[in-house]
TORKOL-4160 file (C-alpha; in steps of 0.2 Angstrom, whole numbers, padded with zeros to 4 digits, m for minus):
207
<pt num="1" X="0875" Y="0326" Z="0080"/>
<pt num="2" X="0887" Y="0313" Z="0087"/>
<pt num="3" X="0872" Y="0305" Z="0096"/>
<pt num="4" X="0864" Y="0303" Z="0079"/>
<pt num="5" X="0879" Y="0294" Z="0072"/>
<pt num="6" X="0880" Y="0283" Z="0087"/>
<pt num="7" X="0862" Y="0279" Z="0085"/>
<pt num="8" X="0865" Y="0274" Z="0066"/>
<pt num="9" X="0879" Y="0263" Z="0072"/>
<pt num="10" X="0867" Y="0254" Z="0084"/>
<pt num="11" X="0851" Y="0252" Z="0074"/>
<pt num="12" X="0845" Y="0235" Z="0069"/>
<pt num="13" X="0847" Y="0233" Z="0050"/>
<pt num="14" X="0829" Y="0229" Z="0047"/>
<pt num="15" X="0824" Y="0244" Z="0057"/>
<pt num="16" X="0835" Y="0255" Z="0046"/>
<pt num="17" X="0827" Y="0249" Z="0030"/>
<pt num="18" X="0809" Y="0250" Z="0037"/>
<pt num="19" X="0811" Y="0268" Z="0043"/>
<pt num="20" X="0819" Y="0273" Z="0027"/>
<pt num="21" X="0805" Y="0265" Z="0017"/>
<pt num="22" X="0792" Y="0273" Z="0027"/>
<pt num="23" X="0800" Y="0291" Z="0027"/>
<pt num="24" X="0803" Y="0290" Z="0008"/>
<pt num="25" X="0785" Y="0283" Z="0005"/>
<pt num="26" X="0777" Y="0296" Z="0016"/>
<pt num="27" X="0786" Y="0311" Z="0009"/>
<pt num="28" X="0777" Y="0309" Z="m0008"/>
<pt num="29" X="0761" Y="0300" Z="m0002"/>
<pt num="30" X="0756" Y="0312" Z="0012"/>
<pt num="31" X="0768" Y="0327" Z="0010"/>
<pt num="32" X="0779" Y="0323" Z="0025"/>
<pt num="33" X="0793" Y="0330" Z="0014"/>
<pt num="34" X="0788" Y="0348" Z="0020"/>
<pt num="35" X="0795" Y="0342" Z="0037"/>
<pt num="36" X="0808" Y="0328" Z="0033"/>
<pt num="37" X="0815" Y="0327" Z="0016"/>
<pt num="38" X="0816" Y="0309" Z="0009"/>
<pt num="39" X="0834" Y="0312" Z="0003"/>
<pt num="40" X="0839" Y="0313" Z="0022"/>
<pt num="41" X="0832" Y="0295" Z="0024"/>
<pt num="42" X="0840" Y="0289" Z="0008"/>
<pt num="43" X="0857" Y="0296" Z="0013"/>
<pt num="44" X="0856" Y="0288" Z="0031"/>
<pt num="45" X="0851" Y="0271" Z="0023"/>
<pt num="46" X="0867" Y="0273" Z="0012"/>
<pt num="47" X="0877" Y="0277" Z="0028"/>
<pt num="48" X="0870" Y="0261" Z="0036"/>
<pt num="49" X="0876" Y="0252" Z="0021"/>
<pt num="50" X="0893" Y="0260" Z="0021"/>
<pt num="51" X="0895" Y="0255" Z="0039"/>
<pt num="52" X="0891" Y="0237" Z="0035"/>
<pt num="53" X="0874" Y="0236" Z="0043"/>
<pt num="54" X="0864" Y="0233" Z="0028"/>
<pt num="55" X="0867" Y="0228" Z="0010"/>
<pt num="56" X="0869" Y="0242" Z="m0002"/>
<pt num="57" X="0859" Y="0234" Z="m0016"/>
<pt num="58" X="0845" Y="0231" Z="m0004"/>
<pt num="59" X="0846" Y="0249" Z="0003"/>
<pt num="60" X="0844" Y="0256" Z="m0015"/>
<pt num="61" X="0830" Y="0244" Z="m0019"/>
<pt num="62" X="0820" Y="0249" Z="m0003"/>
<pt num="63" X="0822" Y="0268" Z="m0007"/>
<pt num="64" X="0818" Y="0266" Z="m0026"/>
<pt num="65" X="0803" Y="0256" Z="m0023"/>
<pt num="66" X="0797" Y="0267" Z="m0008"/>
<pt num="67" X="0799" Y="0282" Z="m0019"/>
<pt num="68" X="0789" Y="0275" Z="m0034"/>
<pt num="69" X="0775" Y="0268" Z="m0023"/>
<pt num="70" X="0774" Y="0285" Z="m0013"/>
<pt num="71" X="0773" Y="0295" Z="m0029"/>
<pt num="72" X="0759" Y="0283" Z="m0035"/>
<pt num="73" X="0749" Y="0286" Z="m0019"/>
<pt num="74" X="0752" Y="0304" Z="m0021"/>
<pt num="75" X="0746" Y="0304" Z="m0039"/>
<pt num="76" X="0730" Y="0295" Z="m0033"/>
<pt num="77" X="0727" Y="0308" Z="m0019"/>
<pt num="78" X="0728" Y="0322" Z="m0032"/>
<pt num="79" X="0717" Y="0313" Z="m0045"/>
<pt num="80" X="0703" Y="0308" Z="m0033"/>
<pt num="81" X="0703" Y="0321" Z="m0019"/>
<pt num="82" X="0712" Y="0337" Z="m0024"/>
<pt num="83" X="0709" Y="0342" Z="m0042"/>
<pt num="84" X="0709" Y="0361" Z="m0044"/>
<pt num="85" X="0706" Y="0363" Z="m0026"/>
<pt num="86" X="0724" Y="0361" Z="m0022"/>
<pt num="87" X="0727" Y="0379" Z="m0027"/>
<pt num="88" X="0714" Y="0385" Z="m0014"/>
<pt num="89" X="0718" Y="0373" Z="0000"/>
<pt num="90" X="0720" Y="0383" Z="0017"/>
<pt num="91" X="0733" Y="0369" Z="0022"/>
<pt num="92" X="0744" Y="0375" Z="0008"/>
<pt num="93" X="0741" Y="0393" Z="0009"/>
<pt num="94" X="0759" Y="0398" Z="0011"/>
<pt num="95" X="0763" Y="0388" Z="m0005"/>
<pt num="96" X="0749" Y="0393" Z="m0017"/>
<pt num="97" X="0761" Y="0403" Z="m0029"/>
<pt num="98" X="0774" Y="0390" Z="m0030"/>
<pt num="99" X="0760" Y="0377" Z="m0033"/>
<pt num="100" X="0753" Y="0387" Z="m0047"/>
<pt num="101" X="0770" Y="0389" Z="m0055"/>
<pt num="102" X="0773" Y="0370" Z="m0053"/>
<pt num="103" X="0756" Y="0367" Z="m0062"/>
<pt num="104" X="0762" Y="0378" Z="m0076"/>
<pt num="105" X="0778" Y="0369" Z="m0077"/>
<pt num="106" X="0769" Y="0353" Z="m0077"/>
<pt num="107" X="0758" Y="0359" Z="m0092"/>
<pt num="108" X="0773" Y="0364" Z="m0102"/>
<pt num="109" X="0784" Y="0350" Z="m0099"/>
<pt num="110" X="0773" Y="0335" Z="m0094"/>
<pt num="111" X="0783" Y="0320" Z="m0089"/>
<pt num="112" X="0800" Y="0329" Z="m0089"/>
<pt num="113" X="0792" Y="0340" Z="m0075"/>
<pt num="114" X="0788" Y="0324" Z="m0065"/>
<pt num="115" X="0806" Y="0318" Z="m0067"/>
<pt num="116" X="0814" Y="0335" Z="m0063"/>
<pt num="117" X="0802" Y="0338" Z="m0048"/>
<pt num="118" X="0810" Y="0322" Z="m0040"/>
<pt num="119" X="0826" Y="0332" Z="m0036"/>
<pt num="120" X="0818" Y="0347" Z="m0027"/>
<pt num="121" X="0810" Y="0344" Z="m0010"/>
<pt num="122" X="0795" Y="0354" Z="m0012"/>
<pt num="123" X="0791" Y="0348" Z="m0029"/>
<pt num="124" X="0795" Y="0330" Z="m0025"/>
<pt num="125" X="0782" Y="0331" Z="m0011"/>
<pt num="126" X="0769" Y="0340" Z="m0023"/>
<pt num="127" X="0772" Y="0335" Z="m0041"/>
<pt num="128" X="0763" Y="0318" Z="m0039"/>
<pt num="129" X="0747" Y="0325" Z="m0033"/>
<pt num="130" X="0748" Y="0339" Z="m0046"/>
<pt num="131" X="0750" Y="0326" Z="m0060"/>
<pt num="132" X="0735" Y="0317" Z="m0053"/>
<pt num="133" X="0725" Y="0333" Z="m0052"/>
<pt num="134" X="0729" Y="0337" Z="m0070"/>
<pt num="135" X="0723" Y="0320" Z="m0076"/>
<pt num="136" X="0740" Y="0315" Z="m0083"/>
<pt num="137" X="0738" Y="0297" Z="m0089"/>
<pt num="138" X="0745" Y="0286" Z="m0075"/>
<pt num="139" X="0756" Y="0275" Z="m0087"/>
<pt num="140" X="0765" Y="0291" Z="m0093"/>
<pt num="141" X="0767" Y="0297" Z="m0075"/>
<pt num="142" X="0773" Y="0280" Z="m0069"/>
<pt num="143" X="0786" Y="0279" Z="m0082"/>
<pt num="144" X="0794" Y="0296" Z="m0078"/>
<pt num="145" X="0791" Y="0293" Z="m0060"/>
<pt num="146" X="0801" Y="0277" Z="m0060"/>
<pt num="147" X="0815" Y="0284" Z="m0070"/>
<pt num="148" X="0816" Y="0299" Z="m0057"/>
<pt num="149" X="0815" Y="0287" Z="m0042"/>
<pt num="150" X="0828" Y="0276" Z="m0049"/>
<pt num="151" X="0841" Y="0290" Z="m0052"/>
<pt num="152" X="0837" Y="0299" Z="m0036"/>
<pt num="153" X="0836" Y="0284" Z="m0025"/>
<pt num="154" X="0852" Y="0277" Z="m0032"/>
<pt num="155" X="0861" Y="0293" Z="m0031"/>
<pt num="156" X="0857" Y="0298" Z="m0013"/>
<pt num="157" X="0860" Y="0280" Z="m0006"/>
<pt num="158" X="0877" Y="0279" Z="m0015"/>
<pt num="159" X="0881" Y="0296" Z="m0008"/>
<pt num="160" X="0877" Y="0290" Z="0010"/>
<pt num="161" X="0887" Y="0274" Z="0007"/>
<pt num="162" X="0902" Y="0283" Z="0002"/>
<pt num="163" X="0901" Y="0294" Z="0018"/>
<pt num="164" X="0899" Y="0278" Z="0029"/>
<pt num="165" X="0913" Y="0269" Z="0021"/>
<pt num="166" X="0924" Y="0285" Z="0023"/>
<pt num="167" X="0919" Y="0286" Z="0041"/>
<pt num="168" X="0925" Y="0268" Z="0044"/>
<pt num="169" X="0942" Y="0271" Z="0035"/>
<pt num="170" X="0945" Y="0287" Z="0046"/>
<pt num="171" X="0940" Y="0277" Z="0062"/>
<pt num="172" X="0953" Y="0264" Z="0059"/>
<pt num="173" X="0966" Y="0277" Z="0056"/>
<pt num="174" X="0963" Y="0289" Z="0070"/>
<pt num="175" X="0950" Y="0282" Z="0081"/>
<pt num="176" X="0932" Y="0283" Z="0083"/>
<pt num="177" X="0931" Y="0300" Z="0093"/>
<pt num="178" X="0940" Y="0309" Z="0079"/>
<pt num="179" X="0930" Y="0301" Z="0066"/>
<pt num="180" X="0914" Y="0306" Z="0074"/>
<pt num="181" X="0920" Y="0324" Z="0076"/>
<pt num="182" X="0925" Y="0325" Z="0058"/>
<pt num="183" X="0908" Y="0318" Z="0052"/>
<pt num="184" X="0899" Y="0331" Z="0063"/>
<pt num="185" X="0909" Y="0345" Z="0055"/>
<pt num="186" X="0906" Y="0338" Z="0037"/>
<pt num="187" X="0887" Y="0336" Z="0040"/>
<pt num="188" X="0886" Y="0353" Z="0048"/>
<pt num="189" X="0894" Y="0361" Z="0033"/>
<pt num="190" X="0883" Y="0352" Z="0022"/>
<pt num="191" X="0867" Y="0357" Z="0032"/>
<pt num="192" X="0873" Y="0375" Z="0032"/>
<pt num="193" X="0876" Y="0375" Z="0013"/>
<pt num="194" X="0859" Y="0367" Z="0010"/>
<pt num="195" X="0850" Y="0381" Z="0020"/>
<pt num="196" X="0860" Y="0394" Z="0011"/>
<pt num="197" X="0857" Y="0387" Z="m0006"/>
<pt num="198" X="0838" Y="0386" Z="m0002"/>
<pt num="199" X="0838" Y="0405" Z="0003"/>
<pt num="200" X="0847" Y="0410" Z="m0013"/>
<pt num="201" X="0839" Y="0398" Z="m0025"/>
<pt num="202" X="0828" Y="0405" Z="m0039"/>
<pt num="203" X="0812" Y="0395" Z="m0041"/>
<pt num="204" X="0816" Y="0384" Z="m0057"/>
<pt num="205" X="0798" Y="0385" Z="m0063"/>
<pt num="206" X="0796" Y="0403" Z="m0060"/>
<pt num="207" X="0802" Y="0407" Z="m0078"/>
């Protein structure tokens, strides 16, 4: 983990933004979110801003725009290529039940489902394609998608920014070694909490 932090400290600012944009875009456009959640990239972009490597407004803009564009591509993929076949695709065999529940949630809530789906990794990756497959009007999808992308992107980048700024303050007070150690502990606790909450979480669209 300390190598990761050192890597962030040494990355070129342009590279930070490019990688962030690509990961956030790919999560929704081609389902990379099953492997690397886009929120991780958004937080790391915020950390880079907090460490003074990139401007905070630019980081937020890159994440928000990438999220909206990625969702739009995912929508078109669902509308033109998936359709009802998304429920029977062998590539998503493990997730058929969750996809069916997400479709039911989308039918009940419409645009609200698009907005809320932005805040859960699985639904963030799948909801755009499901909206396209259900033939939701694109303008309606885009409006809710843009609101969700703005709230989600801003929130996670600012969270990373606060973490990066705190790292700098600790480093000045007690030295870089202690700052890295504390950061590793905090990140480890957050990861453990996330894994535990995923195991315990009840599917929000199951009701």
